Phi, psi and omega in degrees: 000324179299321180298322180294315180296315180295323177296317179297315179297316178299317178297319178298317180295319178294319177299317178296316179299316179299320180291323180294323180264013172058045173258150175291143181284121183277058181227150178290161175297164185306323182297326177293321179294319178297321177298317178296319177298320178298318177299314180298314181294323176298317178296319179294323178296316178297319177300317181295319180295315181291332178285333179282323184286000000 
């Protein structure tokens, strides 16, 4: 969990820095991020199902 929080904080700091120096943010649009989260959750669901069986 600590890694997730530190990653989020690091990302926020880099995003702020990019805006201050007027660079485009090198991140996909929100819909792309939601898609990646869906892929991750789907994989975790399959792992959970196979571990129960």
